[in-house]
mmCIF file of the N, C-alpha and C atoms, coordinates in Angstrom:
data_MODEL
# 
_entry.id   MODEL 
# 
loop_
_atom_site.group_PDB 
_atom_site.id 
_atom_site.type_symbol 
_atom_site.label_atom_id 
_atom_site.label_alt_id 
_atom_site.label_comp_id 
_atom_site.label_asym_id 
_atom_site.label_entity_id 
_atom_site.label_seq_id 
_atom_site.pdbx_PDB_ins_code 
_atom_site.Cartn_x 
_atom_site.Cartn_y 
_atom_site.Cartn_z 
_atom_site.occupancy 
_atom_site.B_iso_or_equiv 
_atom_site.pdbx_formal_charge 
_atom_site.auth_seq_id 
_atom_site.auth_comp_id 
_atom_site.auth_asym_id 
_atom_site.auth_atom_id 
_atom_site.pdbx_PDB_model_num 
ATOM 1  N N  . UNK A 1 1  ? -4.062 -0.256 6.166   1.00 0.00 ? 1  UNK A N  1 
ATOM 2  C CA . UNK A 1 1  ? -3.232 0.357  5.112   1.00 0.00 ? 1  UNK A CA 1 
ATOM 3  C C  . UNK A 1 1  ? -1.885 -0.340 5.024   1.00 0.00 ? 1  UNK A C  1 
ATOM 4  N N  . UNK A 1 2  ? -1.570 -0.879 3.858   1.00 0.00 ? 2  UNK A N  1 
ATOM 5  C CA . UNK A 1 2  ? -0.283 -1.549 3.683   1.00 0.00 ? 2  UNK A CA 1 
ATOM 6  C C  . UNK A 1 2  ? 0.753  -0.553 3.183   1.00 0.00 ? 2  UNK A C  1 
ATOM 7  N N  . UNK A 1 3  ? 1.961  -0.585 3.753   1.00 0.00 ? 3  UNK A N  1 
ATOM 8  C CA . UNK A 1 3  ? 3.025  0.322  3.312   1.00 0.00 ? 3  UNK A CA 1 
ATOM 9  C C  . UNK A 1 3  ? 3.479  -0.035 1.905   1.00 0.00 ? 3  UNK A C  1 
ATOM 10 N N  . UNK A 1 4  ? 4.036  0.931  1.175   1.00 0.00 ? 4  UNK A N  1 
ATOM 11 C CA . UNK A 1 4  ? 4.548  0.662  -0.172  1.00 0.00 ? 4  UNK A CA 1 
ATOM 12 C C  . UNK A 1 4  ? 5.613  -0.426 -0.138  1.00 0.00 ? 4  UNK A C  1 
ATOM 13 N N  . UNK A 1 5  ? 5.823  -1.096 -1.272  1.00 0.00 ? 5  UNK A N  1 
ATOM 14 C CA . UNK A 1 5  ? 6.825  -2.166 -1.322  1.00 0.00 ? 5  UNK A CA 1 
ATOM 15 C C  . UNK A 1 5  ? 8.204  -1.620 -0.997  1.00 0.00 ? 5  UNK A C  1 
ATOM 16 N N  . UNK A 1 6  ? 8.490  -0.402 -1.459  1.00 0.00 ? 6  UNK A N  1 
ATOM 17 C CA . UNK A 1 6  ? 9.794  0.206  -1.206  1.00 0.00 ? 6  UNK A CA 1 
ATOM 18 C C  . UNK A 1 6  ? 10.006 0.362  0.297   1.00 0.00 ? 6  UNK A C  1 
ATOM 19 N N  . UNK A 1 7  ? 8.979  0.826  0.986   1.00 0.00 ? 7  UNK A N  1 
ATOM 20 C CA . UNK A 1 7  ? 9.084  1.026  2.430   1.00 0.00 ? 7  UNK A CA 1 
ATOM 21 C C  . UNK A 1 7  ? 9.307  -0.319 3.116   1.00 0.00 ? 7  UNK A C  1 
ATOM 22 N N  . UNK A 1 8  ? 8.648  -1.360 2.597   1.00 0.00 ? 8  UNK A N  1 
ATOM 23 C CA . UNK A 1 8  ? 8.782  -2.683 3.172   1.00 0.00 ? 8  UNK A CA 1 
ATOM 24 C C  . UNK A 1 8  ? 10.218 -3.177 3.018   1.00 0.00 ? 8  UNK A C  1 
ATOM 25 N N  . UNK A 1 9  ? 10.826 -2.858 1.877   1.00 0.00 ? 9  UNK A N  1 
ATOM 26 C CA . UNK A 1 9  ? 12.205 -3.290 1.632   1.00 0.00 ? 9  UNK A CA 1 
ATOM 27 C C  . UNK A 1 9  ? 13.158 -2.550 2.558   1.00 0.00 ? 9  UNK A C  1 
ATOM 28 N N  . UNK A 1 10 ? 12.893 -1.264 2.773   1.00 0.00 ? 10 UNK A N  1 
ATOM 29 C CA . UNK A 1 10 ? 13.775 -0.478 3.631   1.00 0.00 ? 10 UNK A CA 1 
ATOM 30 C C  . UNK A 1 10 ? 13.611 -0.889 5.088   1.00 0.00 ? 10 UNK A C  1 
ATOM 31 N N  . UNK A 1 11 ? 12.438 -1.454 5.403   1.00 0.00 ? 11 UNK A N  1 
ATOM 32 C CA . UNK A 1 11 ? 12.191 -1.846 6.782   1.00 0.00 ? 11 UNK A CA 1 
ATOM 33 C C  . UNK A 1 11 ? 11.587 -0.679 7.532   1.00 0.00 ? 11 UNK A C  1 
ATOM 34 N N  . UNK A 1 12 ? 12.447 0.182  8.069   1.00 0.00 ? 12 UNK A N  1 
ATOM 35 C CA . UNK A 1 12 ? 11.943 1.363  8.771   1.00 0.00 ? 12 UNK A CA 1 
ATOM 36 C C  . UNK A 1 12 ? 11.956 2.543  7.814   1.00 0.00 ? 12 UNK A C  1 
ATOM 37 N N  . UNK A 1 13 ? 10.832 3.236  7.725   1.00 0.00 ? 13 UNK A N  1 
ATOM 38 C CA . UNK A 1 13 ? 10.756 4.388  6.833   1.00 0.00 ? 13 UNK A CA 1 
ATOM 39 C C  . UNK A 1 13 ? 10.299 5.610  7.609   1.00 0.00 ? 13 UNK A C  1 
ATOM 40 N N  . UNK A 1 14 ? 11.069 6.698  7.550   1.00 0.00 ? 14 UNK A N  1 
ATOM 41 C CA . UNK A 1 14 ? 10.682 7.944  8.220   1.00 0.00 ? 14 UNK A CA 1 
ATOM 42 C C  . UNK A 1 14 ? 9.327  8.416  7.707   1.00 0.00 ? 14 UNK A C  1 
ATOM 43 N N  . UNK A 1 15 ? 8.594  9.132  8.554   1.00 0.00 ? 15 UNK A N  1 
ATOM 44 C CA . UNK A 1 15 ? 7.248  9.569  8.191   1.00 0.00 ? 15 UNK A CA 1 
ATOM 45 C C  . UNK A 1 15 ? 7.261  10.424 6.938   1.00 0.00 ? 15 UNK A C  1 
ATOM 46 N N  . UNK A 1 16 ? 8.298  11.259 6.786   1.00 0.00 ? 16 UNK A N  1 
ATOM 47 C CA . UNK A 1 16 ? 8.312  12.152 5.626   1.00 0.00 ? 16 UNK A CA 1 
ATOM 48 C C  . UNK A 1 16 ? 8.557  11.358 4.342   1.00 0.00 ? 16 UNK A C  1 
ATOM 49 N N  . UNK A 1 17 ? 9.365  10.309 4.433   1.00 0.00 ? 17 UNK A N  1 
ATOM 50 C CA . UNK A 1 17 ? 9.599  9.471  3.258   1.00 0.00 ? 17 UNK A CA 1 
ATOM 51 C C  . UNK A 1 17 ? 8.317  8.719  2.909   1.00 0.00 ? 17 UNK A C  1 
ATOM 52 N N  . UNK A 1 18 ? 7.629  8.207  3.930   1.00 0.00 ? 18 UNK A N  1 
ATOM 53 C CA . UNK A 1 18 ? 6.383  7.481  3.710   1.00 0.00 ? 18 UNK A CA 1 
ATOM 54 C C  . UNK A 1 18 ? 5.357  8.394  3.057   1.00 0.00 ? 18 UNK A C  1 
ATOM 55 N N  . UNK A 1 19 ? 5.348  9.659  3.499   1.00 0.00 ? 19 UNK A N  1 
ATOM 56 C CA . UNK A 1 19 ? 4.403  10.631 2.927   1.00 0.00 ? 19 UNK A CA 1 
ATOM 57 C C  . UNK A 1 19 ? 4.709  10.864 1.449   1.00 0.00 ? 19 UNK A C  1 
ATOM 58 N N  . UNK A 1 20 ? 6.003  11.004 1.123   1.00 0.00 ? 20 UNK A N  1 
ATOM 59 C CA . UNK A 1 20 ? 6.397  11.229 -0.274  1.00 0.00 ? 20 UNK A CA 1 
ATOM 60 C C  . UNK A 1 20 ? 6.008  10.025 -1.129  1.00 0.00 ? 20 UNK A C  1 
ATOM 61 N N  . UNK A 1 21 ? 6.236  8.827  -0.606  1.00 0.00 ? 21 UNK A N  1 
ATOM 62 C CA . UNK A 1 21 ? 5.904  7.620  -1.361  1.00 0.00 ? 21 UNK A CA 1 
ATOM 63 C C  . UNK A 1 21 ? 4.404  7.566  -1.630  1.00 0.00 ? 21 UNK A C  1 
ATOM 64 N N  . UNK A 1 22 ? 3.605  7.940  -0.639  1.00 0.00 ? 22 UNK A N  1 
ATOM 65 C CA . UNK A 1 22 ? 2.151  7.919  -0.815  1.00 0.00 ? 22 UNK A CA 1 
ATOM 66 C C  . UNK A 1 22 ? 1.740  8.946  -1.854  1.00 0.00 ? 22 UNK A C  1 
ATOM 67 N N  . UNK A 1 23 ? 2.380  10.113 -1.829  1.00 0.00 ? 23 UNK A N  1 
ATOM 68 C CA . UNK A 1 23 ? 2.044  11.160 -2.798  1.00 0.00 ? 23 UNK A CA 1 
ATOM 69 C C  . UNK A 1 23 ? 2.389  10.688 -4.210  1.00 0.00 ? 23 UNK A C  1 
ATOM 70 N N  . UNK A 1 24 ? 3.519  9.989  -4.348  1.00 0.00 ? 24 UNK A N  1 
ATOM 71 C CA . UNK A 1 24 ? 3.926  9.490  -5.663  1.00 0.00 ? 24 UNK A CA 1 
ATOM 72 C C  . UNK A 1 24 ? 2.924  8.445  -6.157  1.00 0.00 ? 24 UNK A C  1 
ATOM 73 N N  . UNK A 1 25 ? 2.477  7.572  -5.260  1.00 0.00 ? 25 UNK A N  1 
ATOM 74 C CA . UNK A 1 25 ? 1.512  6.551  -5.657  1.00 0.00 ? 25 UNK A CA 1 
ATOM 75 C C  . UNK A 1 25 ? 0.190  7.202  -6.049  1.00 0.00 ? 25 UNK A C  1 
ATOM 76 N N  . UNK A 1 26 ? -0.206 8.244  -5.321  1.00 0.00 ? 26 UNK A N  1 
ATOM 77 C CA . UNK A 1 26 ? -1.459 8.942  -5.620  1.00 0.00 ? 26 UNK A CA 1 
ATOM 78 C C  . UNK A 1 26 ? -1.362 9.597  -6.993  1.00 0.00 ? 26 UNK A C  1 
ATOM 79 N N  . UNK A 1 27 ? -0.224 10.212 -7.284  1.00 0.00 ? 27 UNK A N  1 
ATOM 80 C CA . UNK A 1 27 ? -0.029 10.878 -8.577  1.00 0.00 ? 27 UNK A CA 1 
ATOM 81 C C  . UNK A 1 27 ? -0.041 9.836  -9.697  1.00 0.00 ? 27 UNK A C  1 
ATOM 82 N N  . UNK A 1 28 ? 0.585  8.706  -9.461  1.00 0.00 ? 28 UNK A N  1 
ATOM 83 C CA . UNK A 1 28 ? 0.632  7.652  -10.473 1.00 0.00 ? 28 UNK A CA 1 
ATOM 84 C C  . UNK A 1 28 ? -0.772 7.087  -10.691 1.00 0.00 ? 28 UNK A C  1 
ATOM 85 N N  . UNK A 1 29 ? -1.557 7.017  -9.625  1.00 0.00 ? 29 UNK A N  1 
ATOM 86 C CA . UNK A 1 29 ? -2.916 6.497  -9.741  1.00 0.00 ? 29 UNK A CA 1 
ATOM 87 C C  . UNK A 1 29 ? -3.800 7.447  -10.528 1.00 0.00 ? 29 UNK A C  1 
ATOM 88 N N  . UNK A 1 30 ? -3.591 8.754  -10.347 1.00 0.00 ? 30 UNK A N  1 
ATOM 89 C CA . UNK A 1 30 ? -4.400 9.747  -11.061 1.00 0.00 ? 30 UNK A CA 1 
ATOM 90 C C  . UNK A 1 30 ? -4.053 9.735  -12.543 1.00 0.00 ? 30 UNK A C  1 
ATOM 91 N N  . UNK A 1 31 ? -2.774 9.577  -12.847 1.00 0.00 ? 31 UNK A N  1 
ATOM 92 C CA . UNK A 1 31 ? -2.342 9.599  -14.240 1.00 0.00 ? 31 UNK A CA 1 
ATOM 93 C C  . UNK A 1 31 ? -2.210 8.168  -14.748 1.00 0.00 ? 31 UNK A C  1 
# 
């Protein structure tokens, strides 16, 4: 699993932020 580009730019991403980013990508993929 590759981390989102945003997470890659930030370098270290807290688990809760990573979870939110994944949820946003999932929502964008559905719509």
